[in-house]
ChimeraX commands (.cxc) that place a marker at each C-alpha (Angstrom):
marker #1 position -13.24,12.03,-6.24 radius 0.5
marker #1 position -10.02,13.10,-5.41 radius 0.5
marker #1 position -6.99,11.16,-3.39 radius 0.5
marker #1 position -8.27,12.54,-0.06 radius 0.5
marker #1 position -11.72,10.99,-1.10 radius 0.5
marker #1 position -10.79,7.64,-2.77 radius 0.5
marker #1 position -8.32,7.08,0.72 radius 0.5
marker #1 position -11.89,7.09,2.77 radius 0.5
marker #1 position -13.68,5.33,0.04 radius 0.5
marker #1 position -11.55,2.58,-1.04 radius 0.5
marker #1 position -11.80,-1.45,0.68 radius 0.5
marker #1 position -10.09,-4.43,-0.59 radius 0.5
marker #1 position -12.76,-6.02,-2.86 radius 0.5
marker #1 position -12.30,-9.63,-3.41 radius 0.5
marker #1 position -15.73,-9.87,-4.83 radius 0.5
marker #1 position -16.54,-8.58,-8.74 radius 0.5
marker #1 position -19.01,-8.99,-10.76 radius 0.5
marker #1 position -17.98,-10.38,-13.71 radius 0.5
marker #1 position -18.10,-7.33,-16.34 radius 0.5
marker #1 position -14.87,-7.52,-18.45 radius 0.5
marker #1 position -13.00,-4.06,-17.56 radius 0.5
marker #1 position -13.72,-1.48,-20.20 radius 0.5
marker #1 position -10.93,-0.47,-22.71 radius 0.5
marker #1 position -10.79,2.45,-22.06 radius 0.5
marker #1 position -10.08,1.64,-18.07 radius 0.5
marker #1 position -7.48,-0.48,-18.68 radius 0.5
marker #1 position -5.74,1.96,-20.88 radius 0.5
marker #1 position -5.91,4.57,-18.10 radius 0.5
marker #1 position -4.81,2.72,-15.75 radius 0.5
marker #1 position -1.93,1.25,-17.62 radius 0.5
marker #1 position -0.95,4.50,-19.15 radius 0.5
marker #1 position -0.78,5.79,-15.17 radius 0.5
marker #1 position 1.42,2.83,-13.78 radius 0.5
marker #1 position 3.92,3.52,-16.62 radius 0.5
marker #1 position 4.66,7.25,-15.48 radius 0.5
marker #1 position 4.49,6.38,-11.40 radius 0.5
marker #1 position 7.58,7.06,-9.77 radius 0.5
marker #1 position 8.60,6.59,-6.16 radius 0.5
marker #1 position 11.06,8.65,-4.11 radius 0.5
marker #1 position 13.89,5.96,-4.06 radius 0.5
marker #1 position 14.30,5.77,-8.03 radius 0.5
marker #1 position 13.84,2.16,-8.53 radius 0.5
marker #1 position 11.73,1.22,-11.49 radius 0.5
marker #1 position 8.63,-0.92,-11.60 radius 0.5
marker #1 position 7.49,-2.83,-14.85 radius 0.5
marker #1 position 3.84,-3.82,-14.71 radius 0.5
marker #1 position 1.92,-5.80,-16.60 radius 0.5
marker #1 position -2.11,-6.80,-17.23 radius 0.5
marker #1 position -2.46,-10.95,-16.76 radius 0.5
marker #1 position -5.05,-12.79,-17.77 radius 0.5
marker #1 position -6.31,-15.21,-15.59 radius 0.5
marker #1 position -7.40,-17.60,-17.64 radius 0.5
marker #1 position -4.28,-18.10,-20.41 radius 0.5
marker #1 position -2.00,-17.66,-17.83 radius 0.5
marker #1 position -3.94,-20.55,-15.42 radius 0.5
marker #1 position -3.78,-18.10,-12.72 radius 0.5
marker #1 position -6.14,-17.60,-9.61 radius 0.5
marker #1 position -6.34,-16.64,-5.83 radius 0.5
marker #1 position -8.89,-18.32,-3.63 radius 0.5
marker #1 position -10.04,-15.48,-2.31 radius 0.5
marker #1 position -10.93,-13.65,-5.53 radius 0.5
marker #1 position -14.68,-14.34,-7.39 radius 0.5
marker #1 position -15.94,-12.48,-10.84 radius 0.5
marker #1 position -12.41,-11.74,-12.77 radius 0.5
marker #1 position -9.87,-13.19,-14.32 radius 0.5
marker #1 position -7.91,-9.88,-14.69 radius 0.5
marker #1 position -4.92,-9.04,-12.99 radius 0.5
marker #1 position -2.28,-6.65,-13.11 radius 0.5
marker #1 position 1.41,-7.01,-11.34 radius 0.5
marker #1 position 4.72,-5.37,-11.16 radius 0.5
marker #1 position 8.54,-6.65,-10.99 radius 0.5
marker #1 position 11.08,-5.13,-9.92 radius 0.5
marker #1 position 15.05,-5.37,-9.36 radius 0.5
marker #1 position 15.45,-6.25,-5.73 radius 0.5
marker #1 position 17.61,-3.49,-4.55 radius 0.5
marker #1 position 17.50,-1.95,-0.98 radius 0.5
marker #1 position 14.25,-0.35,-0.23 radius 0.5
marker #1 position 12.82,-2.23,-3.21 radius 0.5
marker #1 position 9.70,-2.91,-0.70 radius 0.5
marker #1 position 9.07,0.78,0.62 radius 0.5
marker #1 position 9.23,1.76,-3.37 radius 0.5
marker #1 position 7.11,-1.07,-4.32 radius 0.5
marker #1 position 4.07,-0.19,-1.72 radius 0.5
marker #1 position 4.56,3.44,-2.69 radius 0.5
marker #1 position 4.04,2.99,-6.26 radius 0.5
marker #1 position 1.79,0.29,-6.34 radius 0.5
marker #1 position -0.77,2.26,-4.05 radius 0.5
marker #1 position -0.81,5.12,-6.43 radius 0.5
marker #1 position -1.79,2.41,-8.88 radius 0.5
marker #1 position -4.37,1.32,-6.16 radius 0.5
marker #1 position -5.52,4.64,-5.57 radius 0.5
marker #1 position -6.17,5.40,-9.16 radius 0.5
marker #1 position -8.26,2.67,-9.76 radius 0.5
marker #1 position -10.33,3.23,-6.95 radius 0.5
marker #1 position -11.20,6.79,-8.57 radius 0.5
marker #1 position -12.03,5.38,-11.85 radius 0.5
marker #1 position -14.57,2.94,-9.65 radius 0.5
marker #1 position -12.30,-0.11,-10.45 radius 0.5
marker #1 position -11.75,-2.44,-7.32 radius 0.5
marker #1 position -8.28,-3.90,-5.98 radius 0.5
marker #1 position -7.67,-5.56,-3.28 radius 0.5
marker #1 position -3.49,-6.86,-2.51 radius 0.5
marker #1 position -2.29,-10.17,-3.20 radius 0.5
marker #1 position 0.49,-11.44,-1.69 radius 0.5
marker #1 position 0.33,-15.37,-0.48 radius 0.5
marker #1 position -3.40,-16.15,-1.43 radius 0.5
marker #1 position -2.31,-17.19,-5.07 radius 0.5
marker #1 position -0.49,-19.39,-6.73 radius 0.5
marker #1 position 2.37,-17.66,-6.94 radius 0.5
marker #1 position 4.86,-19.96,-9.12 radius 0.5
marker #1 position 2.53,-19.44,-12.33 radius 0.5
marker #1 position 2.21,-15.67,-11.55 radius 0.5
marker #1 position 5.75,-15.04,-11.55 radius 0.5
marker #1 position 6.07,-17.22,-15.02 radius 0.5
marker #1 position 3.37,-14.89,-16.65 radius 0.5
marker #1 position 5.60,-11.89,-15.42 radius 0.5
marker #1 position 9.17,-13.62,-16.97 radius 0.5
marker #1 position 10.97,-12.85,-13.94 radius 0.5
marker #1 position 14.72,-12.79,-14.65 radius 0.5
marker #1 position 18.61,-12.27,-12.95 radius 0.5
marker #1 position 17.38,-10.20,-9.50 radius 0.5
marker #1 position 13.71,-9.88,-10.42 radius 0.5
marker #1 position 10.93,-10.00,-7.76 radius 0.5
marker #1 position 6.89,-9.71,-7.91 radius 0.5
marker #1 position 6.24,-8.81,-4.25 radius 0.5
marker #1 position 2.49,-8.45,-5.19 radius 0.5
marker #1 position -0.45,-8.59,-7.61 radius 0.5
marker #1 position -4.02,-7.32,-7.33 radius 0.5
marker #1 position -7.21,-8.38,-9.49 radius 0.5
marker #1 position -8.92,-5.43,-11.39 radius 0.5
marker #1 position -12.71,-5.12,-12.32 radius 0.5
marker #1 position -15.82,-3.51,-10.72 radius 0.5
marker #1 position -16.99,-3.90,-7.06 radius 0.5
marker #1 position -19.99,-6.64,-6.97 radius 0.5
marker #1 position -23.11,-5.08,-5.18 radius 0.5
marker #1 position -22.76,-8.03,-2.71 radius 0.5
marker #1 position -19.56,-9.63,-1.35 radius 0.5
marker #1 position -19.23,-13.42,-1.26 radius 0.5
marker #1 position -19.95,-14.81,2.10 radius 0.5
marker #1 position -16.13,-15.80,2.10 radius 0.5
marker #1 position -14.93,-12.47,1.22 radius 0.5
marker #1 position -17.42,-11.55,4.16 radius 0.5
marker #1 position -16.01,-13.94,7.07 radius 0.5
marker #1 position -12.03,-13.08,5.85 radius 0.5
marker #1 position -12.74,-9.14,6.19 radius 0.5
marker #1 position -14.42,-10.37,9.78 radius 0.5
marker #1 position -10.87,-12.26,10.33 radius 0.5
marker #1 position -8.67,-9.59,10.19 radius 0.5
marker #1 position -10.97,-6.96,11.54 radius 0.5
marker #1 position -10.70,-4.75,8.04 radius 0.5
marker #1 position -13.06,-1.87,8.76 radius 0.5
marker #1 position -11.17,-0.79,12.04 radius 0.5
marker #1 position -7.58,0.91,12.86 radius 0.5
marker #1 position -5.38,1.42,15.59 radius 0.5
marker #1 position -6.09,4.77,17.29 radius 0.5
marker #1 position -4.28,7.83,16.20 radius 0.5
marker #1 position -2.69,8.59,19.58 radius 0.5
marker #1 position -1.27,5.26,19.49 radius 0.5
marker #1 position 0.43,5.17,15.81 radius 0.5
marker #1 position 1.41,8.97,16.19 radius 0.5
marker #1 position 3.37,10.46,18.75 radius 0.5
marker #1 position 4.94,14.03,19.55 radius 0.5
marker #1 position 8.56,14.52,19.55 radius 0.5
marker #1 position 9.42,11.17,20.92 radius 0.5
marker #1 position 7.45,8.01,21.63 radius 0.5
marker #1 position 6.88,9.13,24.84 radius 0.5
marker #1 position 4.22,11.68,23.91 radius 0.5
marker #1 position 1.34,10.25,21.99 radius 0.5
marker #1 position 0.23,13.21,19.85 radius 0.5
marker #1 position -3.51,14.23,19.84 radius 0.5
marker #1 position -5.25,15.71,16.59 radius 0.5
marker #1 position -5.75,19.30,17.95 radius 0.5
marker #1 position -1.93,19.32,18.43 radius 0.5
marker #1 position -1.02,17.62,15.10 radius 0.5
marker #1 position -3.12,20.58,14.05 radius 0.5
marker #1 position -2.65,20.93,9.91 radius 0.5
marker #1 position -0.84,17.69,9.64 radius 0.5
marker #1 position -4.30,15.83,11.38 radius 0.5
marker #1 position -5.73,15.02,8.40 radius 0.5
marker #1 position -2.22,13.87,6.24 radius 0.5
marker #1 position -1.73,11.93,9.16 radius 0.5
marker #1 position -5.77,10.30,9.69 radius 0.5
marker #1 position -4.80,9.38,5.82 radius 0.5
marker #1 position -1.92,6.92,6.67 radius 0.5
marker #1 position -3.58,5.60,9.76 radius 0.5
marker #1 position -6.58,4.33,6.85 radius 0.5
marker #1 position -3.88,3.07,4.90 radius 0.5
marker #1 position -4.28,-0.85,3.68 radius 0.5
marker #1 position -1.47,-3.51,5.30 radius 0.5
marker #1 position -1.30,-6.95,5.30 radius 0.5
marker #1 position -3.41,-8.75,7.62 radius 0.5
marker #1 position -4.00,-5.27,8.90 radius 0.5
marker #1 position -1.36,-5.11,10.80 radius 0.5
marker #1 position -0.42,-1.38,10.73 radius 0.5
marker #1 position 3.15,-1.54,11.45 radius 0.5
marker #1 position 3.64,2.11,10.68 radius 0.5
marker #1 position 4.54,4.83,13.54 radius 0.5
marker #1 position 5.07,8.62,13.35 radius 0.5
marker #1 position 7.04,11.10,15.19 radius 0.5
marker #1 position 6.76,15.04,14.27 radius 0.5
marker #1 position 9.47,16.71,15.41 radius 0.5
marker #1 position 9.36,20.14,14.77 radius 0.5
marker #1 position 8.53,20.18,10.80 radius 0.5
marker #1 position 9.35,16.96,9.80 radius 0.5
marker #1 position 7.20,13.72,9.95 radius 0.5
marker #1 position 9.90,10.58,10.75 radius 0.5
marker #1 position 8.26,6.51,9.62 radius 0.5
marker #1 position 8.89,3.80,11.89 radius 0.5
marker #1 position 8.59,0.44,11.27 radius 0.5
marker #1 position 7.08,-1.60,14.08 radius 0.5
marker #1 position 7.63,-5.38,13.01 radius 0.5
marker #1 position 5.43,-8.39,13.66 radius 0.5
marker #1 position 6.86,-11.60,13.55 radius 0.5
marker #1 position 6.18,-13.98,10.60 radius 0.5
marker #1 position 7.07,-11.53,7.20 radius 0.5
marker #1 position 10.15,-11.50,7.00 radius 0.5
marker #1 position 11.54,-13.89,4.67 radius 0.5
marker #1 position 14.59,-16.07,5.37 radius 0.5
marker #1 position 16.15,-13.97,2.59 radius 0.5
marker #1 position 15.80,-11.21,4.17 radius 0.5
marker #1 position 12.43,-9.74,2.53 radius 0.5
marker #1 position 9.92,-7.55,4.74 radius 0.5
marker #1 position 6.73,-8.24,3.80 radius 0.5
marker #1 position 5.80,-5.24,5.78 radius 0.5
marker #1 position 8.33,-2.79,4.59 radius 0.5
marker #1 position 6.09,-3.24,1.19 radius 0.5
marker #1 position 3.09,-1.82,3.90 radius 0.5
marker #1 position 5.62,1.33,4.93 radius 0.5
marker #1 position 5.51,2.17,1.32 radius 0.5
marker #1 position 1.84,2.21,1.43 radius 0.5
marker #1 position 1.92,4.80,4.46 radius 0.5
marker #1 position 4.32,6.67,3.12 radius 0.5
marker #1 position 2.47,7.35,0.07 radius 0.5
marker #1 position -0.78,8.37,1.93 radius 0.5
marker #1 position 1.51,10.44,3.54 radius 0.5
marker #1 position 2.71,12.39,0.06 radius 0.5
marker #1 position -0.22,12.35,-1.25 radius 0.5
marker #1 position -2.32,14.19,1.63 radius 0.5
marker #1 position 0.20,16.65,2.42 radius 0.5
marker #1 position -0.11,17.39,-1.63 radius 0.5
marker #1 position -3.94,17.68,-1.73 radius 0.5
marker #1 position -4.13,19.55,1.16 radius 0.5
marker #1 position -1.55,22.19,-0.88 radius 0.5
marker #1 position 1.77,21.50,1.54 radius 0.5
marker #1 position 5.03,20.64,0.41 radius 0.5
marker #1 position 6.26,17.26,1.62 radius 0.5
marker #1 position 10.48,17.09,0.88 radius 0.5
marker #1 position 11.29,12.75,1.27 radius 0.5
marker #1 position 14.46,12.17,3.14 radius 0.5
marker #1 position 16.43,9.02,4.45 radius 0.5
marker #1 position 18.15,10.66,7.91 radius 0.5
marker #1 position 17.61,8.73,10.90 radius 0.5
marker #1 position 17.22,11.53,14.01 radius 0.5
marker #1 position 18.26,9.29,16.07 radius 0.5
marker #1 position 15.89,9.38,18.45 radius 0.5
marker #1 position 15.26,6.46,21.63 radius 0.5
marker #1 position 12.91,4.25,20.14 radius 0.5
marker #1 position 11.01,0.95,21.41 radius 0.5
marker #1 position 12.85,-2.83,21.21 radius 0.5
marker #1 position 12.37,-3.70,17.33 radius 0.5
marker #1 position 11.44,-0.37,16.03 radius 0.5
marker #1 position 12.97,0.60,12.53 radius 0.5
marker #1 position 13.70,3.57,11.39 radius 0.5
marker #1 position 12.56,3.85,7.35 radius 0.5
marker #1 position 11.98,7.63,6.28 radius 0.5
marker #1 position 11.25,10.48,7.00 radius 0.5
marker #1 position 9.29,13.60,5.06 radius 0.5
marker #1 position 10.26,17.49,5.53 radius 0.5
marker #1 position 6.62,19.45,5.60 radius 0.5
marker #1 position 5.94,23.10,5.02 radius 0.5
marker link #1:1,2 radius 0.2
marker link #1:2,3 radius 0.2
marker link #1:3,4 radius 0.2
marker link #1:4,5 radius 0.2
marker link #1:5,6 radius 0.2
marker link #1:6,7 radius 0.2
marker link #1:7,8 radius 0.2
marker link #1:8,9 radius 0.2
marker link #1:9,10 radius 0.2
marker link #1:10,11 radius 0.2
marker link #1:11,12 radius 0.2
marker link #1:12,13 radius 0.2
marker link #1:13,14 radius 0.2
marker link #1:14,15 radius 0.2
marker link #1:15,16 radius 0.2
marker link #1:16,17 radius 0.2
marker link #1:17,18 radius 0.2
marker link #1:18,19 radius 0.2
marker link #1:19,20 radius 0.2
marker link #1:20,21 radius 0.2
marker link #1:21,22 radius 0.2
marker link #1:22,23 radius 0.2
marker link #1:23,24 radius 0.2
marker link #1:24,25 radius 0.2
marker link #1:25,26 radius 0.2
marker link #1:26,27 radius 0.2
marker link #1:27,28 radius 0.2
marker link #1:28,29 radius 0.2
marker link #1:29,30 radius 0.2
marker link #1:30,31 radius 0.2
marker link #1:31,32 radius 0.2
marker link #1:32,33 radius 0.2
marker link #1:33,34 radius 0.2
marker link #1:34,35 radius 0.2
marker link #1:35,36 radius 0.2
marker link #1:36,37 radius 0.2
marker link #1:37,38 radius 0.2
marker link #1:38,39 radius 0.2
marker link #1:39,40 radius 0.2
marker link #1:40,41 radius 0.2
marker link #1:41,42 radius 0.2
marker link #1:42,43 radius 0.2
marker link #1:43,44 radius 0.2
marker link #1:44,45 radius 0.2
marker link #1:45,46 radius 0.2
marker link #1:46,47 radius 0.2
marker link #1:47,48 radius 0.2
marker link #1:48,49 radius 0.2
marker link #1:49,50 radius 0.2
marker link #1:50,51 radius 0.2
marker link #1:51,52 radius 0.2
marker link #1:52,53 radius 0.2
marker link #1:53,54 radius 0.2
marker link #1:54,55 radius 0.2
marker link #1:55,56 radius 0.2
marker link #1:56,57 radius 0.2
marker link #1:57,58 radius 0.2
marker link #1:58,59 radius 0.2
marker link #1:59,60 radius 0.2
marker link #1:60,61 radius 0.2
marker link #1:61,62 radius 0.2
marker link #1:62,63 radius 0.2
marker link #1:63,64 radius 0.2
marker link #1:64,65 radius 0.2
marker link #1:65,66 radius 0.2
marker link #1:66,67 radius 0.2
marker link #1:67,68 radius 0.2
marker link #1:68,69 radius 0.2
marker link #1:69,70 radius 0.2
marker link #1:70,71 radius 0.2
marker link #1:71,72 radius 0.2
marker link #1:72,73 radius 0.2
marker link #1:73,74 radius 0.2
marker link #1:74,75 radius 0.2
marker link #1:75,76 radius 0.2
marker link #1:76,77 radius 0.2
marker link #1:77,78 radius 0.2
marker link #1:78,79 radius 0.2
marker link #1:79,80 radius 0.2
marker link #1:80,81 radius 0.2
marker link #1:81,82 radius 0.2
marker link #1:82,83 radius 0.2
marker link #1:83,84 radius 0.2
marker link #1:84,85 radius 0.2
marker link #1:85,86 radius 0.2
marker link #1:86,87 radius 0.2
marker link #1:87,88 radius 0.2
marker link #1:88,89 radius 0.2
marker link #1:89,90 radius 0.2
marker link #1:90,91 radius 0.2
marker link #1:91,92 radius 0.2
marker link #1:92,93 radius 0.2
marker link #1:93,94 radius 0.2
marker link #1:94,95 radius 0.2
marker link #1:95,96 radius 0.2
marker link #1:96,97 radius 0.2
marker link #1:97,98 radius 0.2
marker link #1:98,99 radius 0.2
marker link #1:99,100 radius 0.2
marker link #1:100,101 radius 0.2
marker link #1:101,102 radius 0.2
marker link #1:102,103 radius 0.2
marker link #1:103,104 radius 0.2
marker link #1:104,105 radius 0.2
marker link #1:105,106 radius 0.2
marker link #1:106,107 radius 0.2
marker link #1:107,108 radius 0.2
marker link #1:108,109 radius 0.2
marker link #1:109,110 radius 0.2
marker link #1:110,111 radius 0.2
marker link #1:111,112 radius 0.2
marker link #1:112,113 radius 0.2
marker link #1:113,114 radius 0.2
marker link #1:114,115 radius 0.2
marker link #1:115,116 radius 0.2
marker link #1:116,117 radius 0.2
marker link #1:117,118 radius 0.2
marker link #1:118,119 radius 0.2
marker link #1:119,120 radius 0.2
marker link #1:120,121 radius 0.2
marker link #1:121,122 radius 0.2
marker link #1:122,123 radius 0.2
marker link #1:123,124 radius 0.2
marker link #1:124,125 radius 0.2
marker link #1:125,126 radius 0.2
marker link #1:126,127 radius 0.2
marker link #1:127,128 radius 0.2
marker link #1:128,129 radius 0.2
marker link #1:129,130 radius 0.2
marker link #1:130,131 radius 0.2
marker link #1:131,132 radius 0.2
marker link #1:132,133 radius 0.2
marker link #1:133,134 radius 0.2
marker link #1:134,135 radius 0.2
marker link #1:135,136 radius 0.2
marker link #1:136,137 radius 0.2
marker link #1:137,138 radius 0.2
marker link #1:138,139 radius 0.2
marker link #1:139,140 radius 0.2
marker link #1:140,141 radius 0.2
marker link #1:141,142 radius 0.2
marker link #1:142,143 radius 0.2
marker link #1:143,144 radius 0.2
marker link #1:144,145 radius 0.2
marker link #1:145,146 radius 0.2
marker link #1:146,147 radius 0.2
marker link #1:147,148 radius 0.2
marker link #1:148,149 radius 0.2
marker link #1:149,150 radius 0.2
marker link #1:150,151 radius 0.2
marker link #1:151,152 radius 0.2
marker link #1:152,153 radius 0.2
marker link #1:153,154 radius 0.2
marker link #1:154,155 radius 0.2
marker link #1:155,156 radius 0.2
marker link #1:156,157 radius 0.2
marker link #1:157,158 radius 0.2
marker link #1:158,159 radius 0.2
marker link #1:159,160 radius 0.2
marker link #1:160,161 radius 0.2
marker link #1:161,162 radius 0.2
marker link #1:162,163 radius 0.2
marker link #1:163,164 radius 0.2
marker link #1:164,165 radius 0.2
marker link #1:165,166 radius 0.2
marker link #1:166,167 radius 0.2
marker link #1:167,168 radius 0.2
marker link #1:168,169 radius 0.2
marker link #1:169,170 radius 0.2
marker link #1:170,171 radius 0.2
marker link #1:171,172 radius 0.2
marker link #1:172,173 radius 0.2
marker link #1:173,174 radius 0.2
marker link #1:174,175 radius 0.2
marker link #1:175,176 radius 0.2
marker link #1:176,177 radius 0.2
marker link #1:177,178 radius 0.2
marker link #1:178,179 radius 0.2
marker link #1:179,180 radius 0.2
marker link #1:180,181 radius 0.2
marker link #1:181,182 radius 0.2
marker link #1:182,183 radius 0.2
marker link #1:183,184 radius 0.2
marker link #1:184,185 radius 0.2
marker link #1:185,186 radius 0.2
marker link #1:186,187 radius 0.2
marker link #1:187,188 radius 0.2
marker link #1:188,189 radius 0.2
marker link #1:189,190 radius 0.2
marker link #1:190,191 radius 0.2
marker link #1:191,192 radius 0.2
marker link #1:192,193 radius 0.2
marker link #1:193,194 radius 0.2
marker link #1:194,195 radius 0.2
marker link #1:195,196 radius 0.2
marker link #1:196,197 radius 0.2
marker link #1:197,198 radius 0.2
marker link #1:198,199 radius 0.2
marker link #1:199,200 radius 0.2
marker link #1:200,201 radius 0.2
marker link #1:201,202 radius 0.2
marker link #1:202,203 radius 0.2
marker link #1:203,204 radius 0.2
marker link #1:204,205 radius 0.2
marker link #1:205,206 radius 0.2
marker link #1:206,207 radius 0.2
marker link #1:207,208 radius 0.2
marker link #1:208,209 radius 0.2
marker link #1:209,210 radius 0.2
marker link #1:210,211 radius 0.2
marker link #1:211,212 radius 0.2
marker link #1:212,213 radius 0.2
marker link #1:213,214 radius 0.2
marker link #1:214,215 radius 0.2
marker link #1:215,216 radius 0.2
marker link #1:216,217 radius 0.2
marker link #1:217,218 radius 0.2
marker link #1:218,219 radius 0.2
marker link #1:219,220 radius 0.2
marker link #1:220,221 radius 0.2
marker link #1:221,222 radius 0.2
marker link #1:222,223 radius 0.2
marker link #1:223,224 radius 0.2
marker link #1:224,225 radius 0.2
marker link #1:225,226 radius 0.2
marker link #1:226,227 radius 0.2
marker link #1:227,228 radius 0.2
marker link #1:228,229 radius 0.2
marker link #1:229,230 radius 0.2
marker link #1:230,231 radius 0.2
marker link #1:231,232 radius 0.2
marker link #1:232,233 radius 0.2
marker link #1:233,234 radius 0.2
marker link #1:234,235 radius 0.2
marker link #1:235,236 radius 0.2
marker link #1:236,237 radius 0.2
marker link #1:237,238 radius 0.2
marker link #1:238,239 radius 0.2
marker link #1:239,240 radius 0.2
marker link #1:240,241 radius 0.2
marker link #1:241,242 radius 0.2
marker link #1:242,243 radius 0.2
marker link #1:243,244 radius 0.2
marker link #1:244,245 radius 0.2
marker link #1:245,246 radius 0.2
marker link #1:246,247 radius 0.2
marker link #1:247,248 radius 0.2
marker link #1:248,249 radius 0.2
marker link #1:249,250 radius 0.2
marker link #1:250,251 radius 0.2
marker link #1:251,252 radius 0.2
marker link #1:252,253 radius 0.2
marker link #1:253,254 radius 0.2
marker link #1:254,255 radius 0.2
marker link #1:255,256 radius 0.2
marker link #1:256,257 radius 0.2
marker link #1:257,258 radius 0.2
marker link #1:258,259 radius 0.2
marker link #1:259,260 radius 0.2
marker link #1:260,261 radius 0.2
marker link #1:261,262 radius 0.2
marker link #1:262,263 radius 0.2
marker link #1:263,264 radius 0.2
marker link #1:264,265 radius 0.2
marker link #1:265,266 radius 0.2
marker link #1:266,267 radius 0.2
marker link #1:267,268 radius 0.2
marker link #1:268,269 radius 0.2
marker link #1:269,270 radius 0.2
view
């Protein structure tokens, strides 16, 4: 399974078959995670957490007690960096046949943070269970997926734009980038809000966040910027898989934008 296949096939898994992760799979995931870098050069420290040992739980997870968590220093762009980095690990797990789901709120966070031994300026944005997917979803998972419309995505022309936000982009006009952008469209996000918007200008893809209410904490931490990092990850990985060069940069093109829209980053594609 290549990365494009992983992006297309992956879904959030909340019901696992109770089998322990094979030691070789555990080793592969941790070795891979330890090598992942992000465009912001903000390191993430990884740890596998035994739920029984640390008294960890999530009401939406059934059939596994194993979690992977990452911590990092709270720095500018930490949210995007974490989203980018964690999604690479998630997609690698998918390629191994291991189920995952992003969890930020539905967990006993205090216990998880204690298990991660947070100190100073460190944050633990999200965690994911690890395990082999069960053949059948639990009822709570089925209902949850229906509630957030997990299997639907915003239309291509509503997410991507040609030169300005006034001109929707078609797959035909996107040409070689249509499959790359479709990979972005398929990215997971908190409650499936899909906050990313992308404007293609010449050979550059400019990413913007369309924020929704309720995702920024009092101290300024923006959960949807984690989603933006996931979208950036999908763009870069898909471009590389298709033999394109995608150079990351933060250089606001100063385009006229709808109210509330925030520039995040760009890729120059060749």
